C-alpha positions in Angstrom: 34.3 15.0 26.5 37.9 15.1 25.4 40.6 12.7 26.4 43.0 15.7 26.7 43.4 18.3 29.5 44.3 21.0 27.1 42.2 22.1 24.1 43.3 24.3 21.3 41.3 27.1 22.8 43.5 26.9 25.9 46.6 27.9 23.8 45.6 31.4 23.1 43.7 34.5 24.4 41.6 36.8 22.3 42.5 40.5 22.1 39.2 42.2 22.7 40.1 45.3 20.7 41.3 43.5 17.5 39.6 40.1 18.0 42.9 38.4 17.1 44.3 35.3 18.8 47.4 35.8 20.9 49.1 32.5 21.3 51.1 31.5 24.4 54.0 29.4 23.1 54.4 27.6 26.4 50.8 26.5 26.4 51.1 25.5 22.7 54.1 23.4 23.6 52.1 21.7 26.5 49.3 21.1 24.0 51.8 19.4 21.6 53.5 17.4 24.3 50.2 16.1 25.6 49.1 14.9 22.1 52.6 13.6 21.3 52.5 11.5 24.4 49.1 10.2 23.6 50.0 9.3 20.0 53.6 8.2 20.3 53.7 6.9 23.8 55.0 7.9 27.3 58.6 8.3 26.0 57.7 11.0 23.6 60.0 14.0 24.0 61.4 16.9 22.0 65.1 17.6 21.9 66.4 21.2 22.0 66.9 21.1 18.2 63.3 19.7 17.7 61.9 22.4 20.0 63.6 25.1 17.9 62.1 23.6 14.8 58.7 23.2 16.5 58.7 26.9 17.5 59.5 28.0 13.9 56.7 25.8 12.6 54.3 27.1 15.2 55.2 30.7 14.4 54.5 30.0 10.7 51.3 28.1 11.4 49.8 30.9 13.6 51.0 33.5 11.2 52.8 35.5 14.0 54.1 38.4 11.7 56.6 39.8 14.2 58.3 36.4 15.0 58.1 35.3 11.3 60.1 38.4 10.4 62.7 37.6 13.1 63.1 34.0 11.8 63.0 35.1 8.1 59.8 33.2 7.4 57.4 34.4 4.8 53.7 33.7 5.0 53.2 33.4 1.2 55.9 30.8 0.8 55.5 27.1 1.7 57.6 25.0 4.1 59.9 22.1 3.2 61.2 19.9 6.0 64.0 17.7 4.8 65.7 14.9 6.6 66.5 11.2 6.7 63.6 8.7 6.9 62.1 8.2 10.3 63.3 11.5 11.8 59.9 12.9 12.7 59.0 15.2 9.8 55.5 13.8 9.4 55.1 13.5 13.2 55.8 17.3 13.5 53.1 18.2 11.1 50.6 15.7 12.6 51.1 17.4 15.9 51.1 21.0 14.7 48.3 20.7 12.1 45.8 22.0 14.7 47.4 25.5 14.6 47.2 26.1 10.9 44.2 28.4 10.2 41.6 27.4 7.7 41.4 30.1 5.0 
């Protein structure tokens, strides 16, 4: 039994025709917030800027081709998060790692 209300499987639906996952970004955010609160404490929150970064990372992780194109993200290129120490770069990836597919 999990400590969390939301599981990764709760963040998407399966398209029966294509057998592809269709992610719900609101459910994905709820998944991240629940885990963030568990790991980093009850004061965990995402600012508007952090939410925008989170959405881009999520789009990249789930390989959402339509949204990747809108945000000029390329699936065959890596990501580089830059910023001052202690600004949450590693925390972002710890929380979003569940969404990266295993090839």
